[in-house]
C-alpha positions in Angstrom: 65.4 110.2 96.2 69.2 110.4 96.9 71.1 111.9 93.6 74.2 110.1 93.1 76.9 110.5 90.8 80.3 108.7 89.4 83.5 110.5 88.7 85.5 107.7 87.3 88.8 108.0 86.1 92.4 106.7 86.8 93.5 110.0 88.6 97.5 109.5 87.6 98.1 111.9 89.1 95.2 114.0 90.2 95.1 117.8 89.0 93.7 120.6 89.4 91.4 120.0 86.5 90.0 117.0 88.1 89.7 118.9 91.5 87.9 121.4 89.5 85.2 119.1 88.1 84.9 117.5 90.9 83.9 120.7 93.2 81.5 121.8 91.0 79.7 118.5 91.0 79.5 117.9 94.6 77.2 120.9 94.2 74.9 119.3 91.6 74.5 115.7 93.4 73.7 114.7 96.9 76.7 112.3 96.8 79.5 112.0 94.6 81.6 108.9 94.1 84.9 109.1 92.9 86.0 105.9 91.3 89.0 105.4 90.8 89.5 102.9 88.2 91.6 99.9 88.4 93.1 99.5 84.6 95.5 96.9 83.7 95.7 98.7 80.4 97.2 101.5 81.2 100.6 102.3 82.2 100.4 103.9 85.7 103.0 105.9 87.7 101.3 105.7 90.9 99.6 102.9 93.0 96.0 102.8 93.5 96.8 103.3 97.0 98.7 106.6 96.5 96.2 107.9 94.1 93.2 107.5 96.7 95.8 109.3 99.1 96.2 112.4 96.8 92.3 112.6 96.4 91.8 112.1 100.0 94.3 115.0 101.0 93.0 117.2 98.3 89.4 116.8 99.2 89.8 117.1 103.1 86.5 118.2 104.5 84.1 118.3 101.3 80.8 117.2 102.1 79.0 114.6 100.3 82.2 112.6 98.6 83.2 109.1 98.5 86.5 107.4 97.4 86.1 104.1 96.3 87.9 101.6 93.5 86.4 99.4 91.0 87.2 97.4 88.2 85.3 96.8 84.8 82.8 98.6 82.8 81.8 102.3 84.6 77.9 101.5 83.8 78.2 98.2 85.8 79.7 100.2 88.9 77.3 102.8 88.7 74.2 100.2 88.6 75.9 98.4 91.7 76.1 101.6 93.7 72.7 102.7 92.7 73.9 105.8 90.8 72.2 107.6 87.8 74.6 109.7 86.3 78.4 109.6 85.2 80.5 112.7 85.2 83.0 113.7 82.4 85.1 116.8 82.2 85.6 117.7 78.7 88.5 120.0 77.8 88.3 120.2 74.1 87.0 119.2 71.3 88.8 115.8 71.1 87.9 114.9 74.4 84.0 115.3 73.2 84.7 113.0 70.5 85.9 110.2 72.7 83.6 110.7 75.6 80.6 111.1 73.2 81.1 107.7 71.9 81.9 106.1 75.1 78.5 107.6 76.3 76.6 106.0 73.4 78.0 103.0 74.5 76.7 103.5 78.1 73.3 104.4 76.7 72.8 101.5 75.0 74.3 99.4 77.7 72.6 101.0 80.7 69.9 103.6 79.5 69.1 104.4 82.9 72.4 105.8 83.7 73.1 109.5 82.2 76.3 110.8 81.4 76.9 114.5 82.7 79.7 116.5 80.5 81.3 119.6 82.6 83.5 121.8 80.3 86.7 122.4 82.1 87.7 125.5 83.3 89.5 127.9 80.7 93.0 127.8 83.3 92.5 123.7 83.1 91.4 123.6 79.8 95.3 122.3 78.7 95.8 119.9 81.8 95.7 116.3 81.5 97.5 113.3 83.8 99.1 112.4 80.4 100.9 116.1 80.2 101.5 116.9 83.4 103.7 113.6 83.8 105.8 114.2 80.6 106.4 118.1 81.9 107.7 116.5 85.2 109.7 113.8 83.5 111.6 116.7 82.0 112.4 118.6 85.5 109.8 121.0 85.2 107.4 122.2 87.7 104.3 121.2 87.4 102.6 122.9 90.9 100.1 125.1 89.1 98.3 122.1 87.5 98.5 119.7 90.7 97.9 120.0 94.4 101.1 120.5 96.3 101.1 116.9 97.6 101.0 115.5 94.3 103.7 118.1 92.7 106.2 116.8 95.5 104.9 112.8 95.3 105.7 113.3 91.4 109.1 114.8 92.2 110.1 111.9 94.4 108.7 109.4 92.3 110.4 110.4 89.4 113.6 111.4 90.6 113.9 109.7 94.2 114.2 113.1 95.8 
């Protein structure tokens, strides 16, 4: 039996924290699908194509990894793809409260799909896409928090450089 997990998110933009969780996930599963969510409720800076390109560039050469997009509930997407696990990264207690509530609802909707929580590494415990975008909007360097190609794209997007 192939162990398939989905790592869902908007990845707007991809951070080194996302990559940390992803790198550890590929060692735990036979296949990890990065599910880039099409979320009309979020105000996104980058298009779905740009976000996929960021992930593709950052994970070049990685084994057992697939990048895909999805709309709707993550558990429905997991069932469609044959995934039995959802990967979620936790940075702090506030993440836990939010993610725990979602995992309980997901368990009601699809008891066969388990949520796996991975704690972020200390280096990335404060990194979020929202914070990265805010810092970059104010002209500060975010290259320690995002891959170089994402940092350049942020500068270009925000300052048309």
